[in-house]
C-alpha positions as CSV (number, residue, x, y, z in Angstrom):
1,M,0.0,0.0,0.0
2,D,1.2,3.5,-0.9
3,P,2.1,5.2,2.4
4,A,1.4,8.7,1.0
5,P,-2.4,8.5,1.0
6,V,-2.3,7.0,4.5
7,A,-0.1,9.8,5.8
8,T,-2.3,12.4,4.1
9,S,-5.4,10.9,5.6
10,T,-3.8,10.8,9.1
11,M,-2.8,14.5,8.8
12,I,-6.3,15.5,7.7
13,T,-7.8,13.5,10.6
14,A,-5.4,15.1,13.1
15,A,-6.1,18.6,11.8
16,T,-9.8,18.0,12.0
17,E,-9.5,16.8,15.6
18,R,-7.3,19.7,16.5
19,R,-9.6,22.3,14.8
20,W,-13.1,21.1,15.5
21,W,-13.8,24.1,17.7
22,V,-11.9,26.6,15.6
23,D,-14.5,26.6,12.8
24,R,-17.7,26.6,14.9
25,P,-19.1,30.1,14.3
26,W,-22.0,29.8,16.8
27,L,-19.6,28.6,19.5
28,W,-17.6,31.8,19.0
29,L,-20.7,33.9,19.0
30,A,-21.9,32.4,22.3
31,A,-18.5,33.0,23.9
32,A,-18.6,36.6,22.6
33,S,-22.1,37.1,24.1
34,L,-20.9,36.0,27.5
35,L,-17.7,38.0,27.4
36,F,-19.4,41.3,26.3
37,L,-21.5,41.1,29.5
38,I,-18.3,41.8,31.5
39,A,-16.0,43.3,28.9
40,D,-17.1,46.9,29.7
41,G,-19.7,48.5,32.0
42,R,-20.8,48.0,35.6
43,N,-18.9,44.8,36.2
44,T,-15.8,45.2,33.9
45,V,-13.3,42.4,33.9
46,A,-10.1,43.7,32.2
47,A,-9.2,40.3,30.5
48,A,-12.7,40.1,28.9
49,A,-12.2,43.4,27.1
50,W,-9.3,41.7,25.3
51,L,-11.0,38.4,24.6
52,A,-14.5,39.6,23.5
53,P,-13.4,41.1,20.2
54,V,-11.4,38.0,19.5
55,C,-14.5,35.8,19.7
56,L,-16.8,38.2,17.7
57,L,-14.2,38.8,15.0
58,R,-13.7,35.0,14.7
59,F,-17.4,34.6,14.3
60,L,-17.6,37.2,11.5
61,C,-14.6,35.7,9.8
62,L,-16.5,32.4,9.6
63,R,-19.9,34.2,8.8
64,P,-19.0,37.4,7.0
65,S,-22.5,37.6,5.3
66,W,-25.3,40.0,6.2
67,G,-26.8,37.2,8.4
68,G,-23.6,37.0,10.4
69,F,-23.5,40.8,11.0
70,A,-27.2,40.7,11.9
71,A,-26.5,38.1,14.6
72,A,-23.5,40.1,15.9
73,Y,-25.7,43.2,16.0
74,A,-28.3,41.3,18.0
75,V,-25.7,40.3,20.5
76,R,-24.5,43.9,21.0
77,L,-28.2,45.1,21.3
78,I,-28.8,42.5,24.0
79,T,-25.6,42.7,26.0
80,L,-24.9,46.4,25.9
81,P,-27.9,47.5,28.1
82,I,-27.2,44.7,30.5
83,A,-23.5,45.5,30.9
84,E,-24.1,49.2,31.2
85,R,-27.3,49.1,33.3
86,G,-27.8,52.3,35.1
87,M,-24.9,54.1,33.5
88,I,-26.7,55.8,30.6
89,P,-28.9,58.7,31.7
90,V,-31.0,58.9,28.6
91,P,-34.8,58.9,29.2
92,G,-37.6,57.0,27.5
93,I,-37.5,56.0,23.8
94,F,-34.3,57.9,23.3
95,Y,-32.5,55.3,25.4
96,Y,-33.4,52.6,23.0
97,I,-32.5,54.7,20.0
98,F,-29.1,55.4,21.7
99,I,-28.5,51.7,22.3
100,A,-29.4,50.9,18.7
101,V,-27.0,53.5,17.3
102,I,-24.1,52.7,19.6
103,S,-24.5,49.0,18.8
104,C,-24.3,49.8,15.1
105,V,-21.2,52.0,15.6
106,A,-19.5,49.3,17.6
107,L,-19.6,46.9,14.6
108,L,-17.9,49.4,12.2
109,P,-14.3,48.1,13.0
110,Y,-15.5,44.5,12.3
111,A,-17.1,45.5,9.0
112,V,-14.0,47.4,7.8
113,D,-11.8,44.5,8.8
114,R,-13.9,42.1,6.7
115,A,-14.0,44.5,3.7
116,L,-10.2,45.2,3.6
117,V,-8.3,42.2,5.1
118,P,-9.1,39.7,2.3
119,R,-7.3,42.1,-0.1
120,L,-4.2,42.6,2.1
121,R,-1.2,40.5,3.0
122,P,-1.9,38.6,6.3
123,V,0.5,40.4,8.6
124,I,-0.4,43.9,7.3
125,G,-4.0,43.0,7.5
126,T,-3.9,42.6,11.3
127,L,-3.5,46.3,11.6
128,V,-6.8,47.1,10.0
129,F,-9.0,46.3,13.0
130,P,-7.1,48.1,15.7
131,A,-6.5,51.2,13.4
132,T,-10.3,51.3,12.7
133,M,-11.1,50.9,16.4
134,V,-8.9,53.8,17.3
135,T,-10.3,55.9,14.4
136,V,-13.9,55.3,15.4
137,Q,-13.5,55.9,19.1
138,F,-11.3,59.0,18.5
139,L,-13.9,60.6,16.2
140,L,-16.7,59.7,18.7
141,G,-14.6,61.7,21.3
142,F,-15.5,64.9,19.4
143,G,-19.2,64.3,20.2
144,M,-21.3,65.2,23.3
145,H,-20.3,62.1,25.2
146,G,-16.5,62.7,25.0
147,S,-14.3,59.7,25.5
148,W,-16.9,57.5,27.3
149,D,-16.7,54.9,24.5
150,S,-13.0,54.3,24.8
151,L,-11.9,50.7,25.1
152,A,-8.9,51.9,27.1
153,Y,-11.0,52.6,30.2
154,T,-11.5,48.8,30.8
155,Q,-7.9,48.5,32.0
156,S,-8.2,50.8,35.0
157,G,-5.8,49.8,37.8
158,D,-3.1,48.2,35.6
159,L,-0.5,50.8,36.3
160,P,2.4,49.5,34.2
161,L,0.1,49.2,31.2
162,L,-1.5,52.6,31.8
163,Q,1.8,54.4,31.6
164,L,1.3,54.2,27.9
165,L,-1.2,56.9,28.3
166,S,1.6,59.4,28.9
167,V,2.9,58.7,25.4
168,T,-0.1,58.0,23.2
169,G,-3.2,58.9,25.2
170,L,-6.2,56.6,25.0
171,A,-5.4,55.7,21.4
172,G,-2.3,53.6,22.1
173,L,-4.0,51.4,24.7
174,T,-7.1,51.0,22.5
175,F,-4.9,49.9,19.6
176,L,-3.1,47.3,21.8
177,I,-6.3,45.8,23.1
178,A,-7.9,45.6,19.7
179,W,-4.8,44.3,17.9
180,L,-5.1,40.9,19.8
181,A,-8.3,40.0,17.9
182,P,-6.9,39.9,14.3
183,V,-3.6,38.3,15.4
184,A,-5.5,35.6,17.3
185,N,-7.8,35.1,14.3
186,L,-4.8,34.7,12.0
187,V,-3.3,32.1,14.3
188,L,-6.6,30.2,14.6
189,E,-7.0,30.3,10.8
190,R,-3.5,29.2,9.7
191,G,-1.8,27.8,12.8
192,L,1.7,28.8,14.1
193,D,3.3,26.7,11.4
194,C,2.5,29.6,9.0
195,R,5.2,32.2,8.8
196,A,2.7,35.1,8.8
197,S,1.1,33.8,12.0
198,R,4.4,33.7,13.7
199,V,5.5,37.1,12.6
200,A,2.1,38.7,13.7
201,S,2.2,36.9,17.0
202,I,5.8,37.8,17.8
203,S,5.2,41.4,16.8
204,F,2.1,41.6,19.1
205,V,3.8,39.9,22.1
206,S,7.0,42.0,21.7
207,V,5.1,45.3,21.6
208,C,3.0,44.3,24.7
209,L,6.1,43.3,26.6
210,M,7.9,46.6,25.7
211,V,4.8,48.6,26.9
212,V,4.5,46.7,30.2
213,L,8.3,46.8,30.8
214,G,8.5,50.5,29.9
215,G,5.6,51.3,32.2
216,G,7.2,49.3,35.0
217,L,10.5,51.1,34.6
218,R,8.7,54.5,34.7
219,L,6.9,53.5,38.0
220,A,10.1,52.1,39.6
221,C,12.7,54.6,38.4
222,F,10.8,57.8,38.2
223,P,8.5,58.0,41.3
224,T,6.9,61.3,42.4
225,A,9.3,63.1,44.6
226,S,8.1,66.6,45.1
227,R,7.0,68.1,48.4
228,T,3.3,67.5,49.3
229,V,0.4,69.6,50.5
230,L,-2.6,68.6,52.6
231,V,-5.8,68.8,50.5
232,A,-9.3,68.4,51.9
233,S,-12.5,68.1,50.0
234,F,-16.1,67.2,50.9
235,S,-19.7,67.2,49.7
236,P,-22.9,68.7,51.1
237,A,-24.5,67.0,54.1
238,N,-27.0,64.3,53.5
239,S,-29.1,65.6,56.3
240,G,-30.9,69.0,56.5
241,P,-33.8,70.5,54.5
242,P,-33.5,69.4,50.8
243,I,-34.0,71.7,47.8
244,N,-36.1,69.6,45.4
245,S,-36.0,70.4,41.7
246,R,-39.7,71.4,41.5
247,L,-39.2,74.1,44.2
248,R,-36.0,75.4,42.6
249,D,-37.7,75.6,39.2
250,R,-40.6,77.6,40.5
251,V,-38.3,80.0,42.2
252,V,-36.1,80.4,39.1
253,R,-39.1,80.8,36.8
254,G,-40.4,83.6,39.2
255,I,-43.7,81.8,39.9
256,A,-43.0,80.7,43.5
257,T,-45.2,81.8,46.3
258,G,-43.8,83.8,49.2
259,S,-43.7,80.7,51.4
260,E,-42.0,78.7,48.7
261,V,-39.3,81.4,48.3
262,A,-38.8,81.4,52.1
263,E,-38.5,77.6,52.1
264,F,-36.0,77.8,49.3
265,N,-33.8,80.4,51.0
266,S,-33.9,78.6,54.3
267,A,-32.7,75.3,52.7
268,A,-30.0,77.1,50.6
269,Q,-28.7,79.0,53.6
270,A,-28.6,75.8,55.7
271,G,-26.5,74.1,53.1
272,Q,-24.2,77.1,52.7
273,N,-23.7,77.3,56.5
274,Y,-22.8,73.6,56.6
275,L,-20.2,74.0,53.9
276,L,-18.5,77.0,55.5
277,Q,-18.5,75.4,59.0
278,R,-17.0,72.2,57.5
279,T,-14.4,74.4,55.7
280,A,-13.3,75.9,59.0
281,V,-13.0,72.4,60.6
282,E,-10.8,71.1,57.8
283,A,-8.7,74.3,57.9
284,Q,-8.2,74.0,61.7
285,A,-7.1,70.4,61.1
286,G,-4.3,71.5,58.8
287,A,-5.6,71.4,55.2
288,K,-4.0,74.1,53.0
289,I,-6.2,73.6,50.0
290,I,-9.9,73.0,50.5
291,F,-12.7,72.6,47.9
292,W,-16.3,71.3,47.7
293,S,-18.0,68.9,45.3
294,E,-19.7,70.1,42.2
295,G,-22.5,72.6,42.7
296,A,-22.3,72.1,46.5
297,A,-23.8,75.5,47.3
298,T,-27.1,76.5,45.8
299,V,-27.5,80.2,45.6
300,L,-29.5,82.9,43.8
301,Q,-27.3,85.2,41.8
302,Q,-28.4,88.2,43.9
303,D,-27.2,86.4,47.0
304,E,-23.9,85.2,45.6
305,P,-21.7,88.2,46.6
306,A,-22.7,87.8,50.3
307,L,-21.8,84.1,50.2
308,L,-18.5,84.8,48.5
309,R,-17.6,87.4,51.1
310,R,-18.1,84.7,53.8
311,G,-15.8,82.4,51.9
312,Q,-13.2,85.1,51.5
313,A,-13.2,85.9,55.2
314,L,-12.7,82.2,56.0
315,A,-9.8,81.8,53.5
316,A,-8.1,84.9,54.9
317,Q,-8.7,83.8,58.6
318,Y,-7.1,80.4,58.1
319,H,-4.7,81.3,55.2
320,V,-6.0,78.6,52.9
321,Y,-6.9,78.2,49.2
322,L,-10.6,77.7,49.1
323,G,-12.5,76.4,46.0
324,M,-16.2,77.3,46.4
325,T,-18.4,75.3,44.0
326,L,-21.7,77.1,43.2
327,S,-25.0,76.4,41.5
328,S,-25.8,80.0,40.9
329,W,-29.3,80.7,39.6
330,T,-30.5,83.9,37.9
331,P,-34.3,83.9,37.8
332,G,-35.9,85.0,34.6
333,Q,-33.0,84.0,32.3
334,A,-33.3,81.5,29.4
335,R,-30.1,79.9,30.7
336,P,-30.2,80.6,34.4
337,L,-27.5,78.3,35.7
338,Q,-23.9,79.0,36.4
339,N,-22.1,75.8,37.5
340,K,-18.8,77.1,38.6
341,L,-15.8,76.9,40.9
342,V,-14.6,80.1,42.5
343,L,-11.0,80.0,43.8
344,I,-10.0,82.2,46.7
345,D,-6.4,82.7,47.8
346,P,-5.1,82.9,51.4
347,S,-5.4,86.7,51.4
348,G,-9.1,86.4,50.8
349,K,-9.0,87.5,47.2
350,T,-11.0,85.9,44.5
351,V,-8.4,84.9,41.8
352,W,-10.7,83.4,39.2
353,Q,-14.1,81.9,38.5
354,Y,-14.3,78.8,36.3
355,L,-17.5,77.8,34.5
356,K,-18.0,74.2,33.6
357,A,-17.0,73.8,30.0
358,H,-19.0,70.7,29.2
359,P,-22.3,70.6,31.0
360,T,-23.8,67.1,31.1
361,P,-26.1,66.6,28.0
362,G,-29.7,67.0,28.9
363,P,-31.3,69.5,31.4
364,E,-28.0,70.8,32.7
365,S,-26.7,71.6,29.2
366,A,-30.0,73.3,28.3
367,L,-30.0,75.5,31.4
368,S,-26.2,76.4,31.7
369,V,-24.6,79.7,30.8
370,P,-22.0,78.9,28.1
371,S,-18.4,78.7,29.2
372,D,-15.4,80.2,27.3
373,G,-14.0,76.6,27.3
374,K,-10.7,77.6,28.9
375,L,-9.2,76.1,32.0
376,R,-8.0,78.4,34.8
377,F,-4.6,78.2,36.6
378,L,-3.0,79.8,39.6
379,D,0.7,79.8,40.6
380,S,0.2,79.2,44.3
381,H,2.5,78.6,47.3
382,Y,1.9,74.9,46.5
383,G,2.6,74.8,42.8
384,R,0.3,75.5,39.9
385,I,-3.3,74.8,40.7
386,G,-6.0,74.2,38.1
387,A,-9.6,73.1,38.0
388,A,-12.0,71.2,35.8
389,I,-15.6,70.2,36.8
390,C,-16.9,66.6,36.5
391,Y,-17.8,65.9,32.9
392,D,-15.0,68.2,31.7
393,M,-12.6,65.4,32.6
394,D,-14.1,63.1,29.9
395,F,-12.7,65.4,27.2
396,P,-8.9,64.9,26.8
397,R,-8.7,67.8,24.3
398,L,-9.8,70.2,27.0
399,I,-7.7,68.8,29.7
400,V,-4.6,68.9,27.5
401,H,-4.3,72.5,28.6
402,A,-3.5,71.4,32.1
403,G,-0.5,69.5,30.7
404,T,0.8,72.3,28.5
405,H,0.6,74.7,31.5
406,L,2.6,72.2,33.7
407,T,-0.2,72.0,36.3
408,G,0.9,70.5,39.6
409,I,-2.6,69.9,41.2
410,L,-5.9,69.7,39.3
411,L,-9.0,70.1,41.5
412,S,-12.1,68.3,40.0
413,P,-15.4,68.8,41.8
414,A,-17.9,66.3,40.5
415,S,-21.4,64.8,40.9
416,D,-22.0,61.1,40.0
417,W,-24.6,58.4,40.6
418,R,-24.4,54.8,41.6
419,G,-24.4,53.5,38.1
420,I,-21.0,55.1,37.3
421,D,-19.4,54.6,40.6
422,P,-16.4,54.1,40.7
423,R,-16.0,54.2,36.8
424,H,-16.2,57.9,36.4
425,T,-13.5,58.7,38.9
426,E,-11.2,56.0,37.5
427,M,-11.7,57.6,34.0
428,A,-10.6,61.0,35.4
429,S,-7.4,59.4,36.7
430,F,-6.4,58.6,33.1
431,R,-6.1,62.4,32.5
432,A,-3.6,62.6,35.3
433,I,-1.3,60.1,33.7
434,E,-1.8,61.6,30.2
435,E,-1.0,65.1,31.2
436,G,1.3,64.6,34.1
437,F,-0.6,66.4,36.9
438,N,-1.8,65.3,40.4
439,L,-5.6,65.0,40.7
440,V,-8.1,65.4,43.5
441,R,-11.6,64.6,42.5
442,Q,-14.5,65.1,45.0
443,A,-17.9,63.7,44.0
444,N,-21.3,64.3,45.5
445,A,-22.1,60.6,45.1
446,G,-19.7,57.8,44.3
447,L,-16.0,57.6,44.7
448,S,-13.9,60.6,45.6
449,A,-10.2,60.0,45.2
450,A,-6.7,61.6,44.9
451,Y,-4.1,60.4,42.4
452,D,-0.6,61.2,41.6
453,Y,0.6,61.7,38.0
454,Q,1.5,58.0,37.6
455,G,-2.0,56.9,38.6
456,H,-1.3,55.8,42.2
457,R,-4.4,56.3,44.3
458,L,-3.3,58.4,47.3
459,A,-6.6,58.4,49.2
460,A,-10.2,57.5,48.5
461,V,-13.7,57.8,50.1
462,D,-16.9,56.4,48.6
463,A,-20.1,58.3,49.5
464,Y,-22.2,55.1,49.5
465,T,-20.0,53.4,52.1
466,S,-18.8,56.5,54.1
467,P,-21.4,59.2,53.8
468,N,-20.4,62.7,54.8
469,A,-16.7,61.7,55.1
470,A,-14.1,64.2,53.8
471,L,-11.4,63.2,51.4
472,I,-8.0,64.0,53.0
473,A,-4.9,63.5,51.0
474,E,-1.2,64.5,51.0
475,V,-0.8,65.5,47.3
476,P,2.5,66.2,45.4
477,T,2.7,69.8,44.4
478,Q,4.7,69.3,41.2
479,G,3.6,67.5,38.0
480,T,5.7,66.3,35.1
481,L,5.9,66.9,31.4
482,T,4.7,64.0,29.3
483,L,5.1,63.2,25.6
484,Y,1.3,63.2,25.2
485,S,1.0,66.7,26.7
486,I,3.5,67.9,24.1
487,L,2.4,66.0,21.0
488,G,-1.3,65.5,21.8
489,D,-3.2,62.9,19.7
490,W,-0.3,62.1,17.4
491,F,-0.9,58.3,17.7
492,A,-4.6,58.6,16.9
493,Y,-3.8,60.6,13.8
494,L,-1.2,58.1,12.8
495,C,-3.8,55.3,13.0
496,I,-6.2,57.4,10.8
497,A,-3.4,57.8,8.3
498,A,-2.5,54.1,8.4
499,L,-6.2,53.1,7.9
500,L,-6.4,55.4,4.8
501,A,-3.2,53.8,3.5
502,L,-4.4,50.3,4.1
503,A,-7.8,51.1,2.4
504,T,-5.9,52.5,-0.6
505,L,-3.7,49.5,-0.8
506,A,-6.6,47.1,-0.5
507,W,-8.5,49.0,-3.2
508,R,-5.7,48.5,-5.7
509,R,-5.3,44.7,-5.0
510,P,-7.6,42.0,-6.3
511,G,-9.7,40.3,-3.7
512,R,-9.2,36.7,-2.5
513,R,-11.5,34.1,-1.1
């Protein structure tokens, strides 16, 4: 008997046994469905963010038809609202429209990959998916939701990996996570006996090792070493007379009765008194920089000067820097709200007022007085101090000004809710690594925390577990210059250019099966 057919038959049998699961599309789709539940959202597992695209891309490689994309779209429609339950503050029918649109956008990198890769050489083709992912998420960052959709946020807490932010911003980390999917698919398709698979795998692993090693060296060899200052921050008390939105709206619209106006003023003054008394307590305890959470003091515009005078007197008495955060309302105006931070120096002088540059989409955005979109800075006794309010921190192209101004400490008053606790504060810490400043973020609800410019958490308090507790942190006074603060989104633009080049190259080459 000729041994050749027997050997060939044995090899085919072995390959079939080895690859029985590799070519099962619905198995990959099922795995993707489970992984996307924890890949991003309320219960993020960092490893799942790397693996979920691997499974979905493998499914679409095996089922690249319209039916395959319809199934993938259904998976994203189902898993997204479960994974991000309570995180998306969009009311009514608009919530479902938002989910439908975001799920469609999420499949764009997969569609571009399937359109271009069959026309490219295998190793070069692995760059299509990550370059498209970076491009899509970078362009979404110009919209009203800022950088919320970034895949990079899933890796919060991995400090050696996160040091890449200081070089490339979110784009570099997004590229790295997304790059695994096409490389893994190439290996699954061709095996490691194929030269292209080996080259792609070695390239991916080498880059990952360099990133993690470089990040580890930055943490170990260049720790923060400047002198520190004691910073205290806190939120309004949970007790006391509340100011409900209906009462406030009636007062602001000028239709409140006399008793309603008196009720509003009584509640507002009680809240202001608490904040000023708490400021005095923290100053006596040794804090040199004190600020409140977002919109902590509710005040009518006509009463604002009197409240500021009280804050100025406190700052001068205790020789502290005081950041007073106000929800200042002007009755009768089309946009009656000023959401701002007023910084007072130890002499009792108001040095600047900063209006929130990016009000949260919805009622706040509709009611807020427009900002000039510029951050404010002060050269203090404790380095350069800056400020950005809550949602502002989700826009890297705004916060880049803190890096170019060599900010030492950025104060970030905020207001969160349970659905985004602690995610929103962790997102803000990415800006500290990107721009090289030390961050103190005080939230009305959720996690309040202080970070140094390498992302180390210096102190933290969660309002849901420690209500009314102040955040007290020894914060370095000097930041550092980062490559990202100098060059900005250079890597994102490089990915856009690479994607255009790959599309051009694919267009000129004939397709293959």
